[in-house]
N, C-alpha and C positions, 0 to 999 in steps of 0.2 A: 525442647524438654519441659515438664509439667510445670517448671517455675516461671515459663515465658508465656508469651501470646501473640498472635498475628495480628499486624496492623497495616493494611495496604501492602500485603504480600510482603512485608518485613516482619522477622522475628525481634520482639524487644522484652526487654525486662519488664516481671510483673509490676504495676504502679503501686505506690503505697495504699493500703485500704483495700487492696482486691486480692482473690485468689485467682490462680490461672491454672489452665490445664492443658498447656501446650497450643491451643486455638484461642482461646477466649480469655479475657480479663473479666471476671465476675466481682461487682463491687459487694463489699460486706458492710452492712449497716449495724447500727446500734440499735439493740444492746448486744451486738457481738462483736468480734474481735478477730484479727488473722494470726492464726498459730499453725506454723510449721506449713503454710500454704493453703490452710483449711479456714473457713469461715465458721469459728467454733461460738457457741454460746458461752455468754459471761460466766465466770464461776461465781459461786456465793462470796460474799466480802469484797468484791471489786465492782467497779464501773467500767463499761467499755464503750468506745467511740466508732467502732467499726474498725479500726486500725490497731488500737492498742488495750490492753487493759490496766488499770491502775488500783492499787489495794486501798480501801478506805481504812482510815485509822481505827485503832482499838477503840478510841471514845465516840465513834460515830457509828451510824448504821447505813445501809442502802435501801432505800425507797425509790422506786421507779427510775432504776440506774443512775441516781445522785446520791452521793456522800450527804447526809444530815445530820445535825449535832443531836446528841443524844437527849430525849426530853427529860424534864426534872423527875425525879423519881423512878429513873429506868436506868438499867444498867445494859451497855452495849460494848459489843466484843468487835465492831467491825462489818 
């Protein structure tokens, strides 16, 4: 199935951090994440590590895929 891959002629479950197409396990790298067996771009307000997405808190902001503290004198919304 599309959520599995073939390794040494054995059908295996798709490993974490990969998107599978029934034949291959394709790694997903930051700043993307795996969403429903698809390597998707990280949405606004989140950081992504290639496997998961994590929401940045409302008092912080995302800069280069890292949640940063809101600078003095600025309003941040995650």
